[in-house]
Structure formats: structure tokens, C-alpha cells
VOPAGU-2260 file (C-alpha; in pm, 1 decimal, decimal comma):
REM VOPAGU-2260
SITE   aa  ch    i         X         Y         Z
SITE  MET   A    0       0,0       0,0       0,0
SITE  LYS   A    1     284,0     237,0      86,8
SITE  PHE   A    2     450,0     165,1    -247,5
SITE  GLN   A    3     123,6     225,0    -434,6
SITE  MET   A    4      67,3     557,9    -257,2
SITE  MET   A    5     418,8     669,8    -338,9
SITE  TYR   A    6     378,2     552,3    -697,6
SITE  ALA   A    7      45,6     730,0    -737,9
SITE  LEU   A    8     208,3    1052,7    -622,7
SITE  ILE   A    9     496,0    1012,7    -867,7
SITE  CYS   A   10     250,4     936,1   -1146,7
SITE  ALA   A   11      44,5    1243,3   -1067,3
SITE  LEU   A   12     353,7    1462,6   -1079,8
SITE  SER   A   13     489,3    1310,1   -1399,3
SITE  LEU   A   14     157,9    1284,4   -1582,0
SITE  SER   A   15      86,0    1650,9   -1512,3
SITE  ASN   A   16     393,4    1721,4   -1724,9
SITE  ALA   A   17     335,1    1418,5   -1945,1
SITE  GLN   A   18     496,3    1344,3   -2276,8
SITE  GLN   A   19     754,7    1621,3   -2257,6
SITE  ILE   A   20    1019,3    1374,2   -2375,2
SITE  THR   A   21     818,1    1289,8   -2685,6
SITE  MET   A   22     721,0    1642,4   -2788,9
SITE  GLY   A   23     950,2    1814,4   -3035,0
SITE  LYS   A   24    1099,2    1486,7   -3159,4
SITE  SER   A   25    1102,2    1341,1   -3507,8
SITE  GLU   A   26    1232,2     998,2   -3402,1
SITE  TYR   A   27    1070,6     783,8   -3131,1
SITE  GLU   A   28    1192,1     478,9   -2941,5
SITE  VAL   A   29     912,5     222,8   -2889,6
SITE  ALA   A   30     960,9     -53,5   -2632,3
SITE  ILE   A   31     727,6    -352,6   -2656,0
SITE  PHE   A   32     722,9    -526,0   -2319,6
SITE  LEU   A   33     707,0    -906,4   -2344,6
SITE  TYR   A   34     654,4   -1184,1   -2092,9
SITE  ASP   A   35     583,3   -1555,2   -2098,8
SITE  GLY   A   36     234,9   -1624,6   -2238,7
SITE  VAL   A   37     197,9   -1288,3   -2414,1
SITE  GLU   A   38     -58,3   -1274,5   -2697,4
SITE  LEU   A   39      96,0   -1267,2   -3046,5
SITE  LEU   A   40    -127,7   -1010,9   -3213,9
SITE  ASP   A   41    -134,6    -797,0   -2900,2
SITE  PHE   A   42     226,0    -702,1   -2964,2
SITE  GLY   A   43     254,9    -800,3   -3332,5
SITE  GLY   A   44     -16,3    -552,3   -3435,8
SITE  PRO   A   45     135,8    -244,1   -3269,8
SITE  GLY   A   46     480,2    -368,7   -3370,2
SITE  GLU   A   47     371,7    -373,0   -3734,8
SITE  VAL   A   48     227,6     -20,3   -3709,9
SITE  PHE   A   49     533,7     134,8   -3551,2
SITE  GLY   A   50     771,4     -72,3   -3761,6
SITE  ALA   A   51     600,7      36,4   -4082,8
SITE  THR   A   52     593,5     407,6   -3995,1
SITE  GLU   A   53     898,0     622,9   -4051,9
SITE  GLY   A   54    1027,2     787,6   -3737,6
SITE  PHE   A   55     966,5     496,7   -3498,4
SITE  HIS   A   56    1234,6     252,8   -3383,5
SITE  THR   A   57    1076,6     -52,0   -3221,9
SITE  TYR   A   58    1244,6    -305,9   -2996,0
SITE  THR   A   59    1139,7    -576,2   -2748,7
SITE  VAL   A   60    1216,0    -585,5   -2378,2
SITE  SER   A   61    1135,5    -821,8   -2091,7
SITE  VAL   A   62    1224,8    -844,8   -1725,9
SITE  ASP   A   63    1540,7   -1048,2   -1779,6
SITE  GLY   A   64    1586,8   -1064,4   -2157,8
SITE  LYS   A   65    1569,2   -1444,9   -2153,5
SITE  PRO   A   66    1381,6   -1652,2   -2415,6
SITE  LEU   A   67    1006,3   -1677,5   -2363,3
SITE  THR   A   68     705,8   -1837,3   -2528,8
SITE  ALA   A   69     427,2   -1630,5   -2682,9
SITE  GLN   A   70      79,2   -1781,9   -2693,8
SITE  GLY   A   71     215,5   -2121,5   -2602,5
SITE  PHE   A   72     400,4   -2199,3   -2927,1
SITE  VAL   A   73     622,0   -1914,2   -3053,8
SITE  GLN   A   74     970,3   -1886,4   -2904,6
SITE  ILE   A   75    1096,2   -1529,3   -2870,8
SITE  VAL   A   76    1425,3   -1386,0   -2753,0
SITE  PRO   A   77    1371,6   -1025,1   -2637,3
SITE  GLU   A   78    1636,7    -780,1   -2749,0
SITE  TYR   A   79    1678,3    -627,3   -2403,5
SITE  SER   A   80    1608,9    -670,8   -2036,6
SITE  ILE   A   81    1474,1    -387,2   -1824,6
SITE  ASN   A   82    1829,8    -336,8   -1698,2
SITE  ASN   A   83    1991,6    -263,9   -2034,8
SITE  ALA   A   84    1708,4    -142,2   -2260,5
SITE  PRO   A   85    1735,6     201,2   -2424,7
SITE  ASP   A   86    1512,3     466,8   -2271,3
SITE  PRO   A   87    1180,0     449,4   -2458,0
SITE  ASP   A   88     947,3     730,0   -2560,0
SITE  ILE   A   89     654,6     487,1   -2587,5
SITE  VAL   A   90     599,6     158,5   -2404,3
SITE  VAL   A   91     347,4    -103,7   -2520,9
SITE  TYR   A   92     215,7    -361,2   -2269,7
SITE  PRO   A   93      37,8    -645,1   -2454,7
SITE  GLY   A   94    -212,1    -880,5   -2293,2
SITE  GLY   A   95    -205,5   -1252,2   -2231,6
SITE  GLY   A   96     -91,7   -1405,7   -1907,1
SITE  ALA   A   97     -20,0   -1068,9   -1750,3
SITE  LEU   A   98    -103,9   -1157,5   -1389,0
SITE  ALA   A   99     246,4   -1255,9   -1279,7
SITE  THR   A  100     400,6    -962,0   -1463,3
SITE  SER   A  101     161,2    -718,0   -1297,6
SITE  GLN   A  102     274,5    -846,2    -957,3
SITE  ASP   A  103     647,9    -827,3   -1028,8
SITE  PRO   A  104     801,8    -543,1    -824,2
SITE  ASP   A  105    1088,2    -510,3   -1073,0
SITE  VAL   A  106     840,0    -449,7   -1353,1
SITE  LEU   A  107     647,3    -192,8   -1151,3
SITE  GLN   A  108     970,5     -17,5   -1060,9
SITE  TRP   A  109    1070,7      -6,7   -1428,3
SITE  ILE   A  110     730,0     137,9   -1520,0
SITE  HIS   A  111     776,9     393,1   -1244,4
SITE  LYS   A  112    1106,5     496,9   -1404,1
SITE  GLN   A  113     950,9     535,2   -1750,2
SITE  VAL   A  114     651,2     730,1   -1622,3
SITE  ALA   A  115     880,7     960,7   -1426,4
SITE  ARG   A  116    1067,2    1026,7   -1752,4
SITE  GLY   A  117     739,0    1110,8   -1925,3
SITE  ALA   A  118     717,5     813,5   -2162,8
SITE  LEU   A  119     376,0     741,4   -2312,8
SITE  GLN   A  120     226,0     417,9   -2174,8
SITE  MET   A  121       3,0     203,3   -2395,9
SITE  SER   A  122    -174,6    -119,4   -2305,1
SITE  VAL   A  123    -338,7    -374,0   -2532,2
SITE  CYS   A  124    -612,8    -611,7   -2418,8
SITE  THR   A  125    -546,2    -744,1   -2066,1
SITE  GLY   A  126    -215,7    -558,6   -2062,8
SITE  ALA   A  127    -429,5    -296,7   -1888,4
SITE  ARG   A  128    -384,9    -515,3   -1578,4
SITE  ILE   A  129     -18,3    -412,2   -1569,1
SITE  LEU   A  130     -97,6     -41,6   -1589,6
SITE  ALA   A  131    -369,7     -82,9   -1327,6
SITE  ALA   A  132    -126,5    -251,6   -1088,0
SITE  ALA   A  133     113,5      37,0   -1143,4
SITE  GLY   A  134    -155,6     288,3   -1044,8
SITE  LEU   A  135    -173,4     451,5   -1386,8
SITE  LEU   A  136    -545,2     403,9   -1453,2
SITE  ASP   A  137    -683,8     565,3   -1138,2
SITE  GLY   A  138    -952,6     821,8   -1219,7
SITE  LEU   A  139    -930,8     767,7   -1595,4
SITE  GLN   A  140   -1167,0     646,6   -1863,9
SITE  VAL   A  141   -1009,5     329,6   -2002,5
SITE  THR   A  142   -1086,4      19,3   -2205,1
SITE  THR   A  143    -971,3    -341,3   -2232,9
SITE  TRP   A  144   -1068,4    -678,2   -2379,8
SITE  HIS   A  145   -1445,4    -735,9   -2351,0
SITE  GLY   A  146   -1390,8   -1043,1   -2132,2
SITE  PHE   A  147   -1182,8    -844,3   -1883,8
SITE  THR   A  148   -1388,8    -528,8   -1834,4
SITE  GLU   A  149   -1555,1    -637,4   -1511,2
SITE  LYS   A  150   -1227,8    -753,4   -1359,2
SITE  LEU   A  151   -1050,3    -432,1   -1454,3
SITE  GLN   A  152   -1334,8    -230,5   -1304,3
SITE  GLU   A  153   -1290,0    -422,6    -980,6
SITE  MET   A  154    -917,4    -355,7    -986,6
SITE  VAL   A  155    -962,5      18,8   -1046,1
SITE  PRO   A  156   -1299,7     113,5    -895,2
SITE  ASN   A  157   -1244,2     487,5    -945,8
SITE  ALA   A  158   -1182,2     442,1   -1319,7
SITE  GLN   A  159   -1453,8     419,1   -1584,3
SITE  VAL   A  160   -1401,5     109,9   -1799,6
SITE  LEU   A  161   -1565,5     168,6   -2138,1
SITE  GLU   A  162   -1708,3    -117,0   -2341,1
SITE  ASN   A  163   -1732,2    -135,1   -2721,1
SITE  THR   A  164   -1449,4     117,1   -2753,1
SITE  ARG   A  165   -1141,8      31,6   -2961,0
SITE  PHE   A  166    -910,7     264,3   -2769,4
SITE  VAL   A  167    -914,8     541,8   -2512,3
SITE  ASP   A  168    -649,5     813,1   -2536,8
SITE  ASN   A  169    -575,7     994,2   -2211,5
SITE  GLY   A  170    -261,6    1161,0   -2339,3
SITE  ALA   A  171       1,5    1004,5   -2116,2
SITE  VAL   A  172    -183,0     670,6   -2108,5
SITE  LEU   A  173    -359,8     495,6   -2393,2
SITE  THR   A  174    -557,0     173,0   -2346,0
SITE  THR   A  175    -708,3     -46,4   -2615,7
SITE  ALA   A  176    -965,6    -322,1   -2636,5
SITE  GLY   A  177    -868,7    -680,3   -2714,9
SITE  VAL   A  178    -606,5    -822,6   -2949,6
SITE  SER   A  179    -658,1    -655,1   -3290,8
SITE  ALA   A  180    -753,7    -325,7   -3125,2
SITE  GLY   A  181    -384,8    -277,8   -3048,8
SITE  ILE   A  182    -347,6    -184,7   -3416,6
SITE  ASP   A  183    -607,4      90,4   -3374,3
SITE  GLY   A  184    -436,8     219,2   -3061,3
SITE  ALA   A  185     -95,3     227,8   -3225,6
SITE  LEU   A  186    -239,6     409,7   -3528,0
SITE  ARG   A  187    -388,2     662,4   -3286,7
SITE  VAL   A  188     -42,6     722,0   -3138,9
SITE  VAL   A  189      96,3     772,4   -3490,5
SITE  GLU   A  190    -191,3    1008,1   -3569,0
SITE  ARG   A  191    -123,4    1222,4   -3262,9
SITE  LEU   A  192     252,7    1231,2   -3307,0
SITE  LYS   A  193     279,9    1243,0   -3687,2
SITE  GLY   A  194     -65,3    1332,5   -3820,1
SITE  LYS   A  195    -370,9    1160,3   -3960,3
SITE  ASP   A  196    -221,3    1155,3   -4310,3
SITE  VAL   A  197      74,6     951,8   -4187,1
SITE  ALA   A  198    -146,7     714,9   -3985,8
SITE  LEU   A  199    -376,5     658,6   -4283,8
SITE  ALA   A  200     -76,0     585,7   -4505,4
SITE  THR   A  201      43,2     322,2   -4258,5
SITE  ALA   A  202    -305,1     170,9   -4234,5
SITE  HIS   A  203    -321,9     155,2   -4614,4
SITE  TYR   A  204      19,0     -12,2   -4633,1
SITE  MET   A  205    -104,5    -272,2   -4383,9
SITE  GLU   A  206    -429,9    -312,9   -4581,1
SITE  TYR   A  207    -606,2    -210,7   -4262,5
SITE  ASP   A  208    -821,7      48,1   -4435,4
SITE  LYS   A  209   -1106,7     -34,2   -4199,6
SITE  TRP   A  210    -931,7     179,9   -3937,8
SITE  ASP   A  211   -1160,2     454,8   -3816,7
SITE  PRO   A  212   -1020,2     706,3   -3566,2
SITE  GLN   A  213   -1376,6     765,1   -3450,0
SITE  ASP   A  214   -1390,1     412,4   -3305,7
SITE  GLY   A  215   -1185,0     535,8   -3012,4
SITE  PHE   A  216   -1247,6     784,5   -2736,0
SITE  LEU   A  217   -1027,6    1089,6   -2686,2
SITE  ALA   A  218   -1010,0    1188,5   -2322,0
SITE  TYR   A  219    -703,6    1397,7   -2403,8
SITE  ARG   A  220    -680,9    1737,9   -2566,0
SITE  ASN   A  221    -366,2    1942,6   -2587,8
SITE  PRO   A  222    -380,0    2267,3   -2383,8
SITE  LEU   A  223    -266,2    2471,9   -2684,1
SITE  ILE   A  224    -549,6    2334,5   -2896,6
SITE  GLN   A  225    -790,9    2424,1   -2618,4
SITE  MET   A  226    -648,0    2777,5   -2612,7
SITE  ILE   A  227    -693,7    2809,7   -2988,7
SITE  GLN   A  228   -1052,6    2690,2   -2969,0
SITE  GLU   A  229   -1128,2    2933,5   -2687,6
SITE  GLN   A  230    -926,5    3238,7   -2795,3
SITE  GLY   A  231    -881,5    3198,8   -3168,6
SITE  VAL   A  232    -558,1    3122,9   -3349,5
SITE  ILE   A  233    -398,9    3468,3   -3353,6
SITE  ASN   A  234    -466,0    3546,4   -2987,3
SITE  ALA   A  235    -364,4    3201,2   -2868,9
SITE  LEU   A  236     -39,0    3195,7   -3063,3
SITE  SER   A  237      62,6    3551,2   -2973,9
SITE  GLY   A  238     118,8    3471,3   -2607,4
SITE  PRO   A  239     455,2    3374,8   -2455,7
SITE  ASP   A  240     546,2    3029,2   -2328,9
SITE  LEU   A  241     303,0    2830,8   -2541,2
SITE  PRO   A  242     223,9    2476,0   -2423,0
SITE  ALA   A  243     420,4    2199,9   -2592,7
SITE  PHE   A  244     243,6    2004,9   -2865,3
SITE  TYR   A  245     279,0    1712,0   -3100,8
SITE  GLU   A  246     337,5    1768,0   -3469,5
SITE  GLY   A  247      46,3    1549,2   -3572,0
SITE  GLU   A  248    -224,9    1701,6   -3356,9
SITE  MET   A  249    -142,1    2058,9   -3459,5
SITE  LYS   A  250     -92,7    1972,9   -3826,2
SITE  ASP   A  251    -434,5    1804,8   -3830,6
SITE  LEU   A  252    -588,8    2113,3   -3668,8
SITE  ALA   A  253    -430,3    2335,4   -3934,5
SITE  ILE   A  254    -560,9    2109,7   -4211,9
SITE  GLN   A  255    -910,0    2142,1   -4065,2
SITE  PHE   A  256    -878,3    2522,9   -4071,6
SITE  ALA   A  257    -764,4    2499,7   -4434,3
SITE  MET   A  258   -1058,9    2276,6   -4525,2
SITE  ASP   A  259   -1282,6    2547,3   -4378,6
SITE  GLN   A  260   -1094,2    2798,9   -4599,3
SITE  ASN   A  261    -944,4    2974,0   -4298,7
SITE  TYR   A  262    -605,4    2987,4   -4468,8
SITE  PRO   A  263    -426,5    3258,3   -4264,4
SITE  GLU   A  264    -508,4    3067,6   -3944,5
SITE  ALA   A  265    -394,3    2738,8   -4100,2
SITE  GLU   A  266     -70,7    2903,4   -4213,9
SITE  ALA   A  267      -1,7    3049,4   -3869,6
SITE  ILE   A  268     -42,0    2708,2   -3707,0
SITE  LEU   A  269     175,8    2532,6   -3963,2
SITE  GLN   A  270     448,5    2796,4   -3936,9
SITE  LEU   A  271     453,5    2730,8   -3563,0
SITE  VAL   A  272     475,7    2355,2   -3622,3
SITE  THR   A  273     768,9    2390,3   -3862,8
SITE  LYS   A  274     961,4    2579,2   -3594,1
SITE  ALA   A  275     897,4    2307,3   -3335,6
SITE  TYR   A  276     947,7    2021,2   -3585,3
SITE  PRO   A  277    1192,3    2167,9   -3839,5
SITE  TYR   A  278    1242,8    1842,4   -4036,1
SITE  SER   A  279     878,6    1744,8   -4084,0
SITE  VAL   A  280     832,5    1693,0   -4456,6
SITE  THR   A  281     457,4    1633,2   -4420,4
SITE  THR   A  282     406,3    1962,8   -4233,8
SITE  PHE   A  283     596,9    2156,1   -4498,7
SITE  ALA   A  284     386,4    1981,5   -4764,1
SITE  ALA   A  285      68,7    2092,0   -4585,4
SITE  LEU   A  286     206,8    2446,5   -4562,9
SITE  SER   A  287     281,0    2443,0   -4936,5
SITE  GLN   A  288     -81,2    2355,9   -5007,8
SITE  VAL   A  289    -199,5    2638,4   -4782,0
SITE  PHE   A  290      33,0    2879,3   -4967,0
SITE  ALA   A  291    -112,0    2764,0   -5299,4
SITE  SER   A  292    -465,8    2824,4   -5170,6
SITE  GLN   A  293    -365,7    3186,5   -5102,2
SITE  ASP   A  294    -197,1    3226,9   -5443,3
SITE  LYS   A  295     146,7    3241,0   -5280,7
SITE  TYR   A  296     454,9    3069,9   -5413,3
SITE  SER   A  297     428,1    2707,8   -5302,8
SITE  PRO   A  298     732,7    2479,3   -5316,1
SITE  LEU   A  299     704,0    2129,3   -5453,3
SITE  THR   A  300     589,9    1858,1   -5217,7
SITE  GLU   A  301     811,5    1554,2   -5166,5
SITE  GLU   A  302     575,3    1348,8   -5380,2
SITE  ALA   A  303     593,9    1596,4   -5668,3
SITE  LEU   A  304     971,8    1617,3   -5640,1
SITE  PHE   A  305    1012,4    1242,8   -5666,5
SITE  GLU   A  306     775,8    1228,7   -5962,8
SITE  LEU   A  307    1024,2    1454,0   -6142,9
SITE  LEU   A  308    1308,4    1224,1   -6043,2
SITE  LYS   A  309    1118,5     919,2   -6169,1
SITE  GLU   A  310    1076,7    1097,3   -6501,3
SITE  GLY   A  311    1451,3    1162,2   -6515,0
SITE  LYS   A  312    1409,6    1539,3   -6474,8
SITE  LEU   A  313    1698,0    1586,0   -6233,0
SITE  ASP   A  314    1772,3    1942,9   -6335,9
SITE  GLU   A  315    1412,8    2048,7   -6279,5
SITE  ALA   A  316    1394,4    1871,3   -5943,0
SITE  ILE   A  317    1721,4    2016,5   -5815,0
SITE  ASP   A  318    1629,3    2366,5   -5936,8
SITE  ALA   A  319    1291,3    2339,9   -5760,8
SITE  TYR   A  320    1465,0    2258,5   -5433,9
SITE  HIS   A  321    1709,0    2548,1   -5466,6
SITE  GLN   A  322    1431,7    2790,8   -5557,8
SITE  ALA   A  323    1234,5    2688,8   -5248,0
SITE  ARG   A  324    1538,2    2730,7   -5023,0
SITE  LYS   A  325    1611,3    3070,5   -5176,1
SITE  ILE   A  326    1264,1    3197,5   -5089,0
SITE  TYR   A  327    1218,6    2996,9   -4769,0
SITE  PRO   A  328    1570,2    2921,2   -4631,7
SITE  SER   A  329    1450,7    2666,9   -4376,3
SITE  TRP   A  330    1223,5    2474,2   -4613,5
SITE  VAL   A  331    1238,4    2094,0   -4598,7
SITE  MET   A  332    1124,1    1931,3   -4922,2
SITE  PHE   A  333    1234,1    1570,6   -4884,4
SITE  ARG   A  334    1342,4    1311,6   -4631,5
SITE  GLU   A  335    1706,0    1216,0   -4607,9
SITE  GLY   A  336    1633,9     844,8   -4638,1
SITE  TYR   A  337    1415,7     887,0   -4946,6
SITE  MET   A  338    1677,3    1090,3   -5131,3
SITE  ASN   A  339    1946,0     843,2   -5032,0
SITE  TRP   A  340    1732,0     563,3   -5176,6
SITE  ALA   A  341    1691,8     758,5   -5501,7
SITE  GLY   A  342    2066,9     811,0   -5521,3
SITE  TYR   A  343    2140,1     442,6   -5473,6
SITE  ARG   A  344    1889,6     350,9   -5743,8
SITE  LEU   A  345    2097,7     556,9   -5985,4
SITE  LEU   A  346    2418,6     412,6   -5846,5
SITE  GLN   A  347    2292,6      59,4   -5913,8
SITE  LYS   A  348    2232,0     161,3   -6274,4
SITE  GLU   A  349    2589,5     295,8   -6288,5
SITE  GLN   A  350    2458,9     647,3   -6351,9
SITE  PHE   A  351    2738,9     777,5   -6134,0
SITE  GLN   A  352    2724,2    1150,1   -6206,0
SITE  ASP   A  353    2347,2    1168,2   -6155,3
SITE  ALA   A  354    2383,5     971,7   -5831,5
SITE  ILE   A  355    2652,1    1215,4   -5716,3
SITE  ARG   A  356    2418,5    1506,2   -5787,2
SITE  LEU   A  357    2141,7    1356,5   -5573,0
SITE  PHE   A  358    2375,9    1263,2   -5290,4
SITE  THR   A  359    2520,4    1616,8   -5305,4
SITE  LEU   A  360    2169,3    1758,0   -5278,4
SITE  ASN   A  361    2103,6    1533,0   -4979,7
SITE  ALA   A  362    2426,0    1652,0   -4813,5
SITE  GLU   A  363    2321,0    2010,5   -4876,1
SITE  ALA   A  364    1986,1    1947,0   -4709,0
SITE  TYR   A  365    2121,8    1734,5   -4421,4
SITE  PRO   A  366    2482,3    1846,4   -4361,8
SITE  GLY   A  367    2481,1    1714,2   -4006,2
SITE  SER   A  368    2418,3    1354,9   -4111,1
SITE  PRO   A  369    2730,1    1136,9   -4148,4
SITE  ASN   A  370    2530,9     895,2   -4362,8
SITE  VAL   A  371    2478,2    1144,3   -4646,7
SITE  TRP   A  372    2851,1    1216,3   -4671,4
SITE  ASP   A  373    2928,2     844,7   -4659,8
SITE  SER   A  374    2686,5     782,4   -4948,3
SITE  LEU   A  375    2828,1    1071,6   -5149,0
SITE  ALA   A  376    3179,6     936,9   -5092,1
SITE  GLU   A  377    3072,7     591,2   -5207,5
SITE  ALA   A  378    2931,9     736,2   -5528,6
SITE  TYR   A  379    3256,6     919,4   -5599,0
SITE  LEU   A  380    3454,0     604,4   -5526,8
SITE  LYS   A  381    3244,6     394,4   -5764,0
SITE  SER   A  382    3285,3     661,9   -6030,3
SITE  GLY   A  383    3662,9     628,7   -5995,7
SITE  ASP   A  384    3718,6     961,2   -5819,4
SITE  LYS   A  385    3920,0     855,6   -5514,3
SITE  THR   A  386    4018,7    1211,5   -5422,8
SITE  ASN   A  387    3662,7    1335,5   -5372,1
SITE  ALA   A  388    3566,9    1002,6   -5217,4
SITE  LEU   A  389    3835,4    1052,0   -4952,9
SITE  VAL   A  390    3724,9    1411,7   -4888,6
SITE  ASN   A  391    3365,3    1305,3   -4823,1
SITE  TYR   A  392    3451,0     996,7   -4619,4
SITE  ARG   A  393    3651,0    1227,2   -4392,1
SITE  LYS   A  394    3349,7    1456,0   -4358,8
SITE  ALA   A  395    3144,9    1155,2   -4250,9
SITE  LEU   A  396    3410,2    1061,9   -3995,6
SITE  GLN   A  397    3418,9    1414,6   -3855,6
SITE  LEU   A  398    3053,0    1367,6   -3765,9
SITE  ASP   A  399    3084,7    1001,9   -3662,7
SITE  PRO   A  400    3443,9     888,3   -3594,7
SITE  ASP   A  401    3321,8     531,3   -3538,1
SITE  MET   A  402    3143,4     494,9   -3872,1
SITE  GLU   A  403    3275,9     155,1   -3974,3
SITE  SER   A  404    3205,1     179,5   -4348,9
SITE  ALA   A  405    3387,0     512,1   -4374,5
SITE  VAL   A  406    3681,3     393,6   -4162,7
SITE  LYS   A  407    3733,6      86,3   -4382,3
SITE  ALA   A  408    3693,6     285,9   -4703,3
SITE  VAL   A  409    3952,2     545,6   -4597,5
SITE  GLU   A  410    4198,3     269,4   -4506,4
SITE  THR   A  411    4146,6      99,6   -4843,7
SITE  ILE   A  412    4180,9     425,6   -5042,0
SITE  ASN   A  413    4495,8     528,6   -4853,4
SITE  LYS   A  414    4656,3     191,6   -4924,7
SITE  GLY   A  415    4592,6     237,1   -5293,2
SITE  LEU   A  416    4723,6     593,3   -5317,2
């Protein structure tokens, strides 16, 4: 009882400042907590969502990192134990035989650590038992597997357990109904963090087009969105010390303003988002569309840029990027990984000079990434230009002295000179 009281106090303090570690990020660490008897789809569904969405790195963790059996027949070796796992931004607790796990003091202590850091906690199915034991569901509206609702209500009498609800989003805590509903809950997390457009793209990739965000219940609303709804966009955004926000939730709000033809308000919101999330290609694409609706110069979207590249119009694509950066110096038109992929496609076709041009453009856009310089160096090397290859490998090593590919390449080039 003493531990639970202490834990409840810590939770109250941390949840009042919840999700600060996840706001302002473009990359998220997702820990999927496993235990013996865990349900396959409970963790496989969310794992597929986060694994298929750019910006999420997913890994598995258990109490001790030892092999375990999922659903009685699948052997799994977790990547980490709770003692050596990377600090997560999001933790997923699947259902199954969660009773023993929910009573493990080491597990509860680990949850306590993650909550204190501000990590988002998500349960699937009877995984809600674990969050209940940790004191995270007190006073909330929550959901779980239909066969566990009565038991969960007994466990947390001051919570409201909702039936026939795919997920309930409380901001710092998100619970889902049984098994397949974990997919819906994970898509909701993607929607909040990255935007509905990104979540829908992931759902389409998974052929889960039945996903309907309205099937869940949102008990969470960002304070800044509340301010905008109460005060209007201009008044709300003119004040100092604005509340933190997720890219997705504010981008979706701006898109709604644009759909209502309130373009100046939509632009003001998106400009704010680009400052908080300066590498969000989807937010810049939304801003471009809002510019076009106001007859302003609108840079190409990433999709339009890559259509030019597919058509072999490299000059036009590169000029479009430079024109956008000339008018809007901080504009982000494409993702580093996508441009790298395009460069390697050309490299595979032995179109070395065109590949070099794309890798150079990528290095211009992402000069702080050792990977772009490494790729540019590789293109020079394959073209036979060892001098420029060496120059760019050294740039990669200045950013990441332990980059193995660059280290080996420099050694090989130096031996041949």
C-alpha cells in the first residue's frame, strides 16, 4: 500500500507534465514489453504499425531478456532486459498471461522509471492489468478486452471502464480493447505524433483500411489546442510560453482550418509547427498547399519532387529545391532516407554523375548527417574519383568517428594511393 501511494504521487507529478520527452521529436523509441504467455497479435499488431511508420524505432524488452514463449508456441528472444534497454518514448504492454508480470516489483519499478521520464504508456487487451497494478489508470476512462472489463473495473474502482471502444487516449496513457484493437491504438499514437495523413498511409500499407479514428475515445486534448478553440488562433499563438504540442495534432488542426478555408489561421499554425518540428516533410507539404490556396509561391511537395526524379528530370527537381530554399531558407522538401534511396537507385544503374548530384543535394539538405557524406563518398569512389571520395569519407568521420564503413573505405583508399 505504501509503495502504491508513493507511486500514485509520482505518477500524478509526472503525468501533469506528461509526454515532454516525446514532444519536439522526429524519431521515437518504442519498447514492446514481453513476458511468458503474451498474446501474439497484441504485440505483433502495434509492432507492425510502428515498424512500418517512418520515425519509430521498435524493440522488445522483458524483465530479464531471456527466451520466452508467446501464446504457447512461438519462441521469442527479447532484445533487451529492463536493466539494459534504451530509454523508450513509448511503451506497449500487450495482454495474455499478464497476472504474474503485474505483480512483479521489478516491472512496476521499471514502469515507475519510464513514467517519471514522461514516456507514453500504452496497453493492449489485458495488458491494462499491468498499468492498473502500477496505479496509472486511477480516475481515468479506459478500455480493455471485452472479457476483462468487469475484472478491470474491480481492480480500479475509481476508473470508468468503457465497453465497445477500440481505444481510449488519455494523453500520457492509452488503453485499447482486445487483441486486434492494439493496431487501432498504435495508429492513434501515430496520428497524434505524426498526423492523420501519416497514420492513414500506414493503415493503407497494412491493408487495414477499416481503421476509423472515430472508433476510439479521446479523453485527451492538448492545452494549446484548447487555447486556440477558446481564444482563436492569432490570440492564442501571440502569447509567450506556449504549451508543448505534437506535430500530428497541430498539423491536423491546421488542415481542418484549411478545409474550412481559414487559410491565414492554417498558415499560422503550420508555421509554428515547422519551428517546433523543423524536419517534418509532411508539415511543410501541408504548408505548401496552404500557400497555394492563397496564391502564394508554393514549393514542390516531396511526392511531386520524386515524380520529377522518376521521369529523369533531375535538373528540374534540383532547381525546384534550390528555388524553395532561396525563398524559404529553412524549407524541408524531402526526407534524407528517401533521397538516399533515389541516389542508390541511380548508383545501381551505374549512372554515377546523376547519383553524385542527388547525394550532393542530400548533403546540402542534411549536412549534419554522417550517412549522407558516406553515401556521397561511395558514389565518388564507384565513379573512380578517389580524391573526392576521400574528402567526403573524412566529412562523414568528422561527424561520426566510429562509422565503420567510412573507416574501412579510408583505409582501403589510402593503401591504394
